[in-house]
C-alpha positions as CSV (number, residue, x, y, z in Angstrom):
1,M,0.0,0.0,0.0
2,K,1.6,3.2,-1.1
3,T,0.9,6.6,0.7
4,F,0.5,10.0,-1.0
5,Y,0.6,13.3,1.0
6,F,-1.3,16.1,-0.4
7,L,0.0,19.6,0.2
8,V,-2.9,22.1,0.5
9,S,-1.6,25.5,1.6
10,A,1.4,27.4,2.3
11,G,1.0,26.4,5.8
12,A,2.3,22.9,4.7
13,L,-0.9,21.2,5.8
14,S,-0.8,17.7,4.7
15,V,-3.5,15.1,4.2
16,G,-2.3,11.5,4.4
17,L,-4.2,9.1,2.3
18,S,-3.5,5.9,0.6
19,A,-4.3,4.6,-2.9
20,C,-5.0,0.8,-3.2
21,G,-6.8,-1.5,-5.4
22,S,-6.1,-2.8,-8.8
23,A,-3.8,-1.5,-11.4
24,S,-6.9,0.2,-12.7
25,D,-7.0,2.5,-9.7
26,P,-4.2,4.8,-9.8
27,A,-4.5,7.7,-7.5
28,P,-1.8,10.6,-8.0
29,P,-1.7,13.2,-5.6
30,T,-3.5,15.7,-7.9
31,C,-6.0,15.2,-10.7
32,T,-4.5,14.3,-13.9
33,Q,-7.8,13.9,-15.8
34,A,-11.4,14.7,-15.1
35,H,-14.1,12.1,-14.1
36,D,-17.8,12.5,-13.8
37,V,-19.0,10.9,-10.5
38,V,-17.3,11.1,-7.1
39,V,-18.4,8.3,-4.4
40,A,-17.9,8.2,-0.8
41,T,-17.3,4.6,0.3
42,S,-17.2,2.9,3.6
43,D,-17.6,-0.5,5.2
44,Y,-18.0,1.3,8.6
45,A,-14.4,0.2,9.6
46,S,-12.5,2.2,6.9
47,S,-13.5,4.8,4.2
48,G,-12.5,6.2,0.8
49,V,-13.3,8.2,-2.2
50,T,-13.6,7.0,-5.8
51,A,-14.0,8.8,-8.8
52,L,-15.7,7.3,-11.9
53,R,-15.6,8.3,-15.6
54,L,-18.7,7.6,-17.4
55,S,-17.1,7.2,-20.9
56,D,-15.2,4.1,-20.1
57,G,-15.8,3.3,-16.6
58,K,-12.4,3.8,-15.3
59,R,-11.9,4.7,-11.7
60,E,-9.3,6.0,-9.2
61,S,-9.6,5.5,-5.5
62,R,-8.2,7.1,-2.4
63,F,-8.2,5.8,1.2
64,G,-7.1,7.0,4.6
65,V,-7.4,6.8,8.2
66,D,-8.5,10.6,8.6
67,L,-11.6,9.6,6.4
68,G,-13.0,7.8,9.5
69,K,-15.7,5.1,9.4
70,D,-18.7,7.3,8.7
71,P,-18.3,9.6,5.6
72,A,-20.8,11.8,3.9
73,L,-20.4,14.2,0.8
74,A,-21.6,17.6,0.6
75,V,-21.7,20.0,-2.6
76,S,-22.0,23.7,-2.2
77,R,-21.4,26.7,-4.6
78,G,-19.4,24.4,-6.9
79,R,-17.1,23.1,-4.0
80,L,-17.1,19.4,-3.1
81,F,-16.5,18.2,0.6
82,L,-16.1,15.1,2.1
83,L,-17.3,15.0,6.0
84,A,-15.6,12.3,8.0
85,R,-18.5,12.6,10.6
86,D,-16.8,10.4,13.4
87,Q,-13.5,12.2,13.1
88,D,-15.0,15.9,13.2
89,L,-13.3,16.7,10.0
90,A,-14.0,17.8,6.7
91,F,-11.8,17.4,3.5
92,E,-12.5,19.9,0.4
93,L,-12.0,17.6,-2.7
94,D,-11.1,18.6,-6.1
95,P,-14.4,17.9,-7.7
96,T,-12.8,16.5,-10.9
97,C,-11.4,13.4,-9.3
98,G,-11.9,13.6,-5.6
99,A,-8.3,14.3,-4.5
100,P,-8.2,16.2,-1.2
101,I,-7.0,19.8,-1.4
102,A,-7.9,21.0,2.1
103,K,-8.4,19.5,5.5
104,I,-10.8,21.4,7.8
105,G,-11.1,20.7,11.5
106,L,-14.8,20.8,12.8
107,H,-14.3,20.0,16.4
108,D,-14.4,22.8,19.2
109,E,-11.6,23.0,21.5
110,G,-12.7,21.6,25.0
111,A,-15.8,19.9,23.4
112,S,-16.3,16.5,24.9
113,G,-16.7,13.6,22.6
114,V,-17.4,13.7,18.8
115,Q,-19.6,16.6,17.7
116,N,-20.7,14.5,14.6
117,P,-20.7,17.1,11.7
118,Q,-23.6,16.1,9.3
119,D,-23.5,18.5,6.2
120,L,-21.7,21.6,5.0
121,A,-22.8,24.5,3.0
122,V,-21.0,27.8,2.0
123,D,-22.8,31.1,1.9
124,S,-22.2,33.9,-0.7
125,A,-19.4,35.5,1.6
126,G,-17.5,32.2,1.7
127,R,-18.5,31.2,5.3
128,M,-19.0,27.5,5.8
129,W,-22.0,26.4,8.0
130,V,-21.8,22.8,9.5
131,P,-24.6,21.4,11.7
132,R,-23.4,19.1,14.3
133,F,-25.7,16.3,15.5
134,N,-24.4,15.0,18.8
135,D,-24.2,18.3,20.7
136,G,-27.0,20.3,19.0
137,T,-24.7,23.2,17.6
138,L,-24.2,24.9,14.3
139,L,-20.4,25.8,13.5
140,V,-19.9,28.6,11.2
141,L,-16.3,29.1,9.7
142,E,-15.1,32.2,8.3
143,G,-11.4,32.3,7.4
144,G,-9.6,31.8,10.7
145,A,-12.8,32.8,12.7
146,R,-15.0,30.1,14.4
147,T,-18.5,30.9,15.5
148,T,-20.6,28.2,17.6
149,V,-24.2,28.8,17.6
150,P,-26.0,26.7,20.3
151,L,-29.3,25.3,19.2
152,G,-30.5,23.7,22.4
153,A,-33.5,26.1,22.9
154,Y,-35.0,24.4,19.9
155,D,-35.8,21.1,21.6
156,E,-36.8,20.7,25.3
157,D,-34.2,17.9,25.7
158,G,-31.5,20.3,24.9
159,N,-30.4,18.9,21.5
160,P,-32.5,19.2,18.3
161,Q,-30.2,17.0,16.3
162,P,-29.4,19.4,13.4
163,A,-29.0,17.5,10.1
164,S,-28.7,19.5,7.1
165,V,-28.1,22.8,5.9
166,R,-29.0,24.9,2.7
167,I,-28.2,28.5,2.0
168,V,-31.0,30.2,0.1
169,R,-31.6,33.8,-1.0
170,T,-34.9,35.1,-0.1
171,S,-36.8,38.5,-0.2
172,R,-35.5,38.8,3.4
173,G,-31.9,38.3,2.4
174,E,-29.6,35.4,2.3
175,R,-30.6,32.7,4.8
176,A,-29.3,29.5,6.0
177,F,-31.9,26.7,6.7
178,V,-31.0,23.9,9.0
179,S,-33.2,20.8,9.5
180,L,-33.8,19.7,13.1
181,E,-34.6,16.2,13.6
182,R,-35.9,16.8,17.4
183,L,-35.5,13.2,18.5
184,D,-35.9,12.1,22.1
185,R,-32.8,11.2,24.2
186,D,-33.2,7.4,22.9
187,L,-33.1,8.8,19.4
188,V,-36.6,7.9,18.7
189,S,-38.8,10.2,16.8
190,R,-41.9,11.1,18.7
191,R,-42.7,14.7,17.7
192,A,-42.7,17.0,14.9
193,S,-39.5,18.4,13.5
194,A,-38.5,21.9,12.4
195,V,-36.4,23.8,10.0
196,L,-34.4,26.7,11.7
197,E,-34.0,29.9,9.6
198,L,-30.7,32.0,10.3
199,D,-29.5,35.3,8.9
200,T,-26.1,34.5,7.2
201,A,-24.8,38.0,7.7
202,T,-25.3,38.1,11.6
203,R,-25.4,34.3,12.1
204,A,-28.3,34.9,14.5
205,P,-31.4,32.5,14.3
206,V,-34.6,34.2,12.8
207,R,-37.2,31.7,13.5
208,A,-37.9,28.1,13.7
209,H,-40.4,26.7,11.2
210,P,-42.5,23.7,12.3
211,L,-42.8,20.9,10.0
212,L,-45.6,18.4,9.4
213,G,-43.4,15.4,9.2
214,K,-41.2,13.7,11.7
215,N,-37.3,13.1,11.5
216,P,-35.9,14.7,8.4
217,F,-33.2,12.1,7.6
218,G,-30.1,13.2,5.6
219,A,-29.6,16.0,3.4
220,M,-32.4,18.2,2.1
221,V,-32.9,18.5,-1.6
222,E,-33.2,21.8,-3.2
223,H,-35.7,21.7,-6.2
224,E,-37.8,24.5,-8.1
225,G,-37.6,26.9,-5.2
226,G,-38.3,24.4,-2.5
227,L,-36.5,22.3,0.0
228,Y,-37.6,18.6,0.1
229,L,-37.2,16.5,3.0
230,A,-37.0,12.8,3.4
231,E,-38.9,12.0,6.6
232,P,-38.8,8.2,7.7
233,G,-40.1,8.9,11.1
234,N,-39.1,5.6,12.7
235,F,-37.7,3.2,10.5
236,D,-39.4,0.2,12.3
237,A,-42.8,1.3,11.0
238,D,-44.0,2.2,7.3
239,D,-47.5,3.5,8.1
240,E,-46.9,6.6,10.3
241,P,-49.0,9.5,9.0
242,D,-46.6,12.0,9.7
243,A,-43.6,10.5,7.6
244,G,-42.9,10.6,3.8
245,V,-41.5,13.3,1.6
246,E,-42.3,17.0,2.6
247,R,-41.7,20.4,0.9
248,F,-40.7,23.5,2.7
249,D,-41.0,26.9,1.1
250,P,-37.9,29.0,2.4
251,E,-39.8,32.2,1.2
252,T,-42.9,31.7,3.2
253,G,-41.9,29.1,5.7
254,A,-44.9,27.0,4.9
255,S,-44.7,23.3,4.1
256,R,-46.7,20.5,2.8
257,M,-46.5,16.7,2.6
258,V,-46.0,15.5,-0.9
259,L,-46.4,12.0,-0.4
260,G,-46.8,9.6,2.7
261,E,-44.7,6.7,3.5
262,R,-47.8,4.6,3.2
263,E,-48.1,5.6,-0.5
264,L,-44.4,5.1,-0.9
265,G,-44.2,1.6,0.8
266,G,-41.6,2.3,3.2
267,S,-39.6,4.9,5.2
268,V,-37.8,7.4,3.0
269,A,-34.0,7.4,3.4
270,E,-32.9,9.6,0.3
271,L,-34.4,11.8,-2.5
272,A,-33.6,13.1,-5.9
273,F,-35.2,14.8,-8.7
274,A,-35.3,14.8,-12.4
275,G,-37.7,17.5,-13.5
276,P,-41.2,16.5,-12.1
277,C,-40.0,12.9,-11.4
278,L,-39.2,12.3,-7.6
279,V,-36.9,9.4,-7.0
280,A,-36.5,7.9,-3.5
281,I,-34.8,5.1,-1.6
282,V,-37.1,3.5,0.9
283,A,-36.7,0.9,3.4
284,D,-39.0,-1.6,4.9
285,P,-39.6,-1.8,8.5
286,K,-38.2,-5.1,9.4
287,K,-35.8,-4.6,12.4
288,D,-32.1,-5.1,11.5
289,V,-33.0,-5.8,7.9
290,N,-34.6,-2.5,6.4
291,A,-34.6,-3.9,2.9
292,T,-34.4,-0.9,0.4
293,S,-36.2,-0.3,-2.9
294,L,-36.3,2.5,-5.5
295,V,-39.8,4.4,-5.8
296,L,-40.5,6.9,-8.3
297,A,-43.4,9.5,-8.4
298,D,-44.7,11.8,-10.6
299,T,-45.3,15.3,-8.8
300,R,-47.2,17.1,-11.7
301,G,-50.6,17.8,-10.4
302,T,-51.5,15.5,-7.6
303,P,-48.3,13.5,-6.9
304,R,-48.6,9.6,-7.5
305,V,-46.2,6.9,-7.5
306,T,-45.5,5.6,-10.8
307,A,-42.8,2.8,-10.2
308,R,-41.8,0.6,-7.1
309,G,-39.1,-1.9,-6.6
310,D,-40.7,-4.6,-8.3
311,T,-40.2,-2.7,-11.6
312,T,-37.1,-0.7,-10.6
313,L,-34.5,-2.2,-8.1
314,R,-35.0,-4.0,-4.9
315,T,-32.7,-5.6,-2.3
316,S,-32.9,-7.9,0.6
317,G,-31.2,-5.7,3.0
318,Y,-30.3,-1.8,3.7
319,D,-28.1,-2.0,0.4
320,L,-29.1,1.0,-1.8
321,Q,-27.1,4.1,-0.6
322,G,-26.2,7.0,-2.7
323,L,-28.5,8.6,-5.3
324,F,-28.4,11.4,-7.8
325,V,-29.7,12.5,-11.1
326,R,-27.7,13.9,-14.1
327,G,-29.7,15.2,-16.8
328,D,-32.2,12.3,-17.3
329,T,-29.8,9.6,-15.8
330,L,-30.2,8.2,-12.4
331,F,-27.3,6.8,-10.5
332,V,-27.7,4.5,-7.4
333,G,-25.0,2.8,-5.2
334,D,-25.5,-0.8,-4.3
335,R,-23.7,-2.0,-1.3
336,R,-24.1,-5.9,-2.4
337,A,-20.8,-7.4,-3.4
338,R,-20.5,-8.6,-7.0
339,G,-18.8,-11.9,-7.9
340,D,-15.5,-10.0,-8.4
341,G,-15.6,-8.4,-4.9
342,T,-16.5,-5.0,-6.3
343,Y,-19.6,-2.9,-5.8
344,E,-21.9,-1.6,-8.5
345,V,-23.4,1.9,-9.2
346,H,-26.5,1.3,-11.2
347,G,-27.2,3.6,-14.2
348,F,-31.1,4.0,-15.3
349,R,-32.9,6.5,-17.7
350,I,-35.8,8.0,-16.4
351,T,-38.6,8.4,-18.7
352,D,-41.1,11.3,-19.2
353,T,-43.8,9.3,-17.3
354,C,-41.3,8.8,-14.5
355,T,-40.4,5.2,-14.8
356,L,-37.0,3.6,-15.3
357,T,-35.1,1.6,-17.9
358,R,-31.6,0.6,-17.7
359,D,-29.1,3.0,-19.4
360,T,-27.4,0.6,-21.7
361,S,-25.0,3.3,-23.0
362,L,-23.1,3.3,-19.9
363,P,-20.2,1.1,-19.2
364,P,-19.9,-1.1,-16.1
365,L,-19.5,1.2,-13.0
366,S,-17.8,-0.7,-10.2
367,L,-16.4,0.5,-6.7
368,P,-13.5,-1.3,-4.5
369,Q,-15.6,-0.5,-1.6
370,K,-19.4,-0.1,-0.5
371,P,-20.8,3.2,-1.6
372,V,-22.6,5.4,1.0
373,A,-22.9,8.7,-1.1
374,L,-22.7,9.8,-4.8
375,R,-22.2,13.2,-6.4
376,S,-21.8,14.4,-9.9
377,V,-19.0,16.6,-10.4
378,L,-21.1,18.7,-12.6
379,Q,-23.8,19.3,-10.1
380,N,-25.3,22.6,-9.7
381,T,-24.2,24.5,-6.6
382,R,-26.7,24.8,-3.8
């Protein structure tokens, strides 16, 4: 195993990562050619970053201790970040191949335990906004300055579990919107969640907007002026009336349920859009299994489900992770090992009627480690 060191600043900050895998997985310290998809991978013991090229399926992968065991990806204003959540670190990545170009500490001096950063967004002034799940705080980074915004007042148990952040310009000015899961101390969802609005200029909370659903899980999806939230409620049930997909309007603060989990057939884990077509990874309620499937819905007029796992993709465990749309092509990560020990990224065409067909124009897309998150390097800023 060969180790590369990535110099990222005049201050000689270095990021030690390793390149491993087959000879088709070269990982030079800087990008030598453009790729199309960046994937965070993890077996929850170690993690890596793989970049895929859609023209021929070639990949390059990087692994490292600093990437921790529980990574996530964030894209904001054309910048790509990997969050090493269990390490309280973020790495800015070169979006053309996933090579690290900066290492950012997200742990407060004197804080006890892991603060667990969940997401990262960049505002128009270049400030980084990072919700931290474990201690219910929001970190704002501006150059060398750090501001910690405590959010304990927004949940009676002192921690509203901030999970995702988006920066949106409204008629009131630029705002940061942070989803609050508001779980109980046993991490069970028993009450409605909220979206907290903050003024990016002052970093001050403005108001908390109540949501109709429970437990906004993972990253909010910005689409046609709205913020869409996957709200599984509790993963051990698939018939909760206040779980499903919710649309929040950052201009008015109003929200509405788009589809309930009864209609979707499971607890929603991830979302993506292709025009009016909503794509969701949903999980069944069986404890310690939570088998996943793909569900599509047409949101024109009255939203309705148009395709389910029997005609799309279904697994026997919690295997579908990582979802994004590029044009009319849907990419989905699959954590089931193939015969050669690699892991597949599926490619589908989304039809005008919001159904799926296999994209036969794509080469086989394989990963050396299990996927957890996918991003297109050409994805729009958020």
